[in-house]
Kinemage of the C-alpha trace (Angstrom):
@kinemage 1
@onewidth
@group {chain A} dominant
@subgroup {mainchain}
@vectorlist {calphas} color= white
{ca unk a 1} P 112.921 145.774 88.810
{ca unk a 2} L 113.878 142.442 90.252
{ca unk a 3} L 112.251 139.663 88.311
{ca unk a 4} L 111.807 136.886 90.841
{ca unk a 5} L 109.878 134.652 88.514
{ca unk a 6} L 112.149 132.132 86.901
{ca unk a 7} L 111.857 129.903 83.893
{ca unk a 8} L 113.061 126.466 84.877
{ca unk a 9} L 113.772 123.618 82.462
{ca unk a 10} L 113.722 119.920 83.223
{ca unk a 11} L 115.334 117.421 80.860
{ca unk a 12} L 115.429 113.677 81.213
{ca unk a 13} L 117.555 111.383 79.113
{ca unk a 14} L 117.691 107.633 79.323
{ca unk a 15} L 120.932 105.692 79.129
{ca unk a 16} L 119.931 104.486 75.669
{ca unk a 17} L 119.466 107.968 74.337
{ca unk a 18} L 121.966 110.090 76.260
{ca unk a 19} L 121.302 112.840 73.817
{ca unk a 20} L 120.018 115.947 75.536
{ca unk a 21} L 120.642 118.250 72.565
{ca unk a 22} L 117.155 118.330 71.124
{ca unk a 23} L 115.583 119.006 74.506
{ca unk a 24} L 118.275 121.531 75.409
{ca unk a 25} L 117.975 123.455 72.156
{ca unk a 26} L 114.202 123.637 72.571
{ca unk a 27} L 114.502 124.937 76.125
{ca unk a 28} L 117.396 127.325 75.489
{ca unk a 29} L 115.426 129.031 72.730
{ca unk a 30} L 112.909 129.895 75.448
{ca unk a 31} L 115.736 131.488 77.459
{ca unk a 32} L 115.126 129.376 80.541
{ca unk a 33} L 117.099 130.523 83.574
{ca unk a 34} L 118.087 127.127 84.902
{ca unk a 35} L 118.020 123.606 83.519
{ca unk a 36} L 117.939 120.416 85.554
{ca unk a 37} L 119.189 117.450 83.537
{ca unk a 38} L 118.374 113.933 84.649
{ca unk a 39} L 120.584 111.192 83.288
{ca unk a 40} L 118.882 107.903 83.988
{ca unk a 41} L 120.438 104.508 83.768
{ca unk a 42} L 118.080 101.676 82.926
{ca unk a 43} L 117.933 100.295 86.460
{ca unk a 44} L 117.923 103.512 88.374
{ca unk a 45} L 114.472 104.797 89.222
{ca unk a 46} L 115.569 107.606 91.556
{ca unk a 47} L 115.250 110.986 89.983
{ca unk a 48} L 117.533 113.213 92.056
{ca unk a 49} L 117.350 116.098 89.575
{ca unk a 50} L 113.556 115.972 89.575
{ca unk a 51} L 113.576 116.263 93.352
{ca unk a 52} L 116.119 119.098 93.227
{ca unk a 53} L 113.959 120.877 90.678
{ca unk a 54} L 110.816 120.447 92.794
{ca unk a 55} L 112.682 121.879 95.781
{ca unk a 56} L 114.015 124.739 93.708
{ca unk a 57} L 110.865 126.023 92.028
{ca unk a 58} L 109.007 128.840 93.729
{ca unk a 59} L 105.594 130.391 93.370
{ca unk a 60} L 105.396 132.317 90.107
{ca unk a 61} L 108.007 130.164 88.365
{ca unk a 62} L 107.257 128.280 85.176
{ca unk a 63} L 108.571 124.811 84.498
{ca unk a 64} L 109.362 124.029 80.859
{ca unk a 65} L 109.580 120.483 79.562
{ca unk a 66} L 110.084 119.184 76.060
{ca unk a 67} L 107.275 116.667 76.454
{ca unk a 68} L 105.196 115.149 79.218
{ca unk a 69} L 106.948 111.810 78.833
{ca unk a 70} L 110.176 113.578 79.880
{ca unk a 71} L 108.632 114.737 83.135
{ca unk a 72} L 106.533 111.767 84.169
{ca unk a 73} L 106.778 108.013 83.885
{ca unk a 74} L 103.083 107.252 84.189
{ca unk a 75} L 99.730 108.981 84.374
{ca unk a 76} L 99.753 108.551 88.144
{ca unk a 77} L 103.236 110.051 88.339
{ca unk a 78} L 102.162 112.947 86.130
{ca unk a 79} L 99.091 113.658 88.245
{ca unk a 80} L 101.051 113.772 91.471
{ca unk a 81} L 103.743 116.009 89.932
{ca unk a 82} L 101.110 118.357 88.532
{ca unk a 83} L 99.543 118.530 91.972
{ca unk a 84} L 102.874 119.380 93.615
{ca unk a 85} L 103.480 122.124 91.036
{ca unk a 86} L 99.965 123.496 91.492
{ca unk a 87} L 100.326 123.575 95.263
{ca unk a 88} L 103.576 125.506 94.858
{ca unk a 89} L 101.972 127.944 92.412
{ca unk a 90} L 104.265 126.864 89.580
{ca unk a 91} L 103.068 126.863 85.981
{ca unk a 92} L 103.866 124.073 83.565
{ca unk a 93} L 104.636 124.371 79.858
{ca unk a 94} L 105.090 121.272 77.727
{ca unk a 95} L 106.314 122.075 74.220
{ca unk a 96} L 105.351 118.893 72.431
{ca unk a 97} L 101.811 118.682 73.785
{ca unk a 98} L 101.471 122.446 73.633
{ca unk a 99} L 100.252 122.649 77.204
{ca unk a 100} L 100.703 125.958 78.962
{ca unk a 101} L 99.008 126.358 82.325
{ca unk a 102} L 99.398 130.123 82.216
{ca unk a 103} L 96.576 130.095 79.625
{ca unk a 104} L 92.887 129.244 80.190
{ca unk a 105} L 93.231 126.227 77.860
{ca unk a 106} L 96.220 124.964 79.822
{ca unk a 107} L 94.425 125.418 83.125
{ca unk a 108} L 91.490 123.504 81.702
{ca unk a 109} L 93.812 120.587 80.910
{ca unk a 110} L 94.989 120.663 84.525
{ca unk a 111} L 91.375 120.487 85.632
{ca unk a 112} L 90.955 117.376 83.512
{ca unk a 113} L 94.125 115.904 85.031
{ca unk a 114} L 92.737 116.680 88.473
{ca unk a 115} L 89.439 115.005 87.649
{ca unk a 116} L 91.255 111.913 86.385
{ca unk a 117} L 93.289 111.694 89.543
{ca unk a 118} L 90.129 112.092 91.655
{ca unk a 119} L 88.486 109.305 89.663
{ca unk a 120} L 91.495 107.099 90.204
{ca unk a 121} L 91.361 107.668 93.964
{ca unk a 122} L 87.622 107.011 94.032
{ca unk a 123} L 88.083 103.724 92.189
{ca unk a 124} L 90.805 102.620 94.583
{ca unk a 125} L 88.652 103.475 97.597
{ca unk a 126} L 85.680 101.713 96.046
{ca unk a 127} L 87.740 98.560 95.501
{ca unk a 128} L 88.987 98.747 99.086
{ca unk a 129} L 85.446 99.089 100.412
{ca unk a 130} L 84.278 96.156 98.310
{ca unk a 131} L 87.232 94.121 99.548
{ca unk a 132} L 86.363 94.895 103.166
{ca unk a 133} L 82.715 93.969 102.565
{ca unk a 134} L 83.695 90.628 101.037
{ca unk a 135} L 86.121 89.953 103.879
{ca unk a 136} L 83.396 90.711 106.433
{ca unk a 137} L 80.979 88.356 104.714
{ca unk a 138} L 83.661 85.699 104.855
{ca unk a 139} L 83.947 86.348 108.556
{ca unk a 140} L 87.253 88.168 108.400
{ca unk a 141} L 86.980 91.626 109.875
{ca unk a 142} L 89.882 93.809 108.890
{ca unk a 143} L 91.410 96.688 110.736
{ca unk a 144} L 91.478 97.459 114.431
{ca unk a 145} L 88.611 96.337 116.640
{ca unk a 146} L 86.055 99.037 117.319
{ca unk a 147} L 86.731 100.630 120.659
{ca unk a 148} L 83.796 101.286 122.925
{ca unk a 149} L 82.337 104.761 122.469
{ca unk a 150} L 83.607 107.109 125.180
{ca unk a 151} L 80.956 107.447 127.887
{ca unk a 152} L 80.181 111.105 127.137
{ca unk a 153} L 80.022 110.485 123.403
{ca unk a 154} L 76.251 110.930 122.958
{ca unk a 155} L 76.169 113.991 125.180
{ca unk a 156} L 79.123 115.696 123.497
{ca unk a 157} L 77.965 114.856 119.963
{ca unk a 158} L 74.499 116.225 120.747
{ca unk a 159} L 76.011 119.500 121.954
{ca unk a 160} L 78.240 119.614 118.902
{ca unk a 161} L 75.428 118.882 116.453
{ca unk a 162} L 73.413 121.719 118.042
{ca unk a 163} L 76.498 123.880 117.505
{ca unk a 164} L 76.710 124.620 121.224
{ca unk a 165} L 80.359 123.567 121.174
{ca unk a 166} L 82.966 123.524 118.399
{ca unk a 167} L 84.424 120.337 116.935
{ca unk a 168} L 87.725 121.237 118.621
{ca unk a 169} L 85.977 121.480 121.986
{ca unk a 170} L 84.166 118.183 121.337
{ca unk a 171} L 87.487 116.478 120.581
{ca unk a 172} L 88.949 117.929 123.761
{ca unk a 173} L 86.093 116.667 125.910
{ca unk a 174} L 86.258 113.223 124.331
{ca unk a 175} L 90.046 113.243 124.475
{ca unk a 176} L 90.275 112.328 120.764
{ca unk a 177} L 92.397 113.564 117.947
{ca unk a 178} L 90.844 114.906 114.783
{ca unk a 179} L 91.217 111.720 112.729
{ca unk a 180} L 89.690 109.474 115.388
{ca unk a 181} L 86.872 111.923 116.001
{ca unk a 182} L 85.813 112.126 112.364
{ca unk a 183} L 86.294 108.390 111.805
{ca unk a 184} L 84.129 107.692 114.836
{ca unk a 185} L 81.555 110.169 113.656
{ca unk a 186} L 81.324 108.365 110.324
{ca unk a 187} L 80.858 104.928 111.828
{ca unk a 188} L 78.473 106.407 114.410
{ca unk a 189} L 76.330 107.913 111.659
{ca unk a 190} L 76.294 104.577 109.829
{ca unk a 191} L 75.190 102.747 112.991
{ca unk a 192} L 72.562 105.372 113.491
{ca unk a 193} L 71.233 104.853 109.981
{ca unk a 194} L 71.128 101.088 110.481
{ca unk a 195} L 69.377 101.379 113.856
{ca unk a 196} L 66.801 103.825 112.602
{ca unk a 197} L 65.756 101.918 109.530
């Protein structure tokens, strides 16, 4: 049978410690099929091998790393890499931290990572919202001016909220793209709440 699932290794060495041996030995014992080795100079932040590896891995593959610090440079970096791997259906095994996402324990760790990343995003959004509020109170209104509601807005939204037309149809009638439609809907709901207090 053709085994399409590959074991991929990723190694990163800094210019100070150009020694890949320890990482290589660890990964070769696992009989990985292909190793990507990143040699980083102090100034260089591009990681061409990381990008090659991310392009190369396919669903069902497993990525082996010697330790998380070899894969990622920060928590944020780690979270986004984990997300990319998850979206591609690639498992991650880190020897030092003993993380293996093919196991329930490993998947649980990913869930925690996911929750952390969600929390991070929430905090950023919260700070943005607070910033906008403060700016408004100081008389600076950020962002684009609110455009007048399209004239059929109320009619179309009423039909849509009664489920007589689909959101797609509503967007068509209002000549809006998805983003604008949902953004409008949000600000419309807020206005509604304010007016009906």
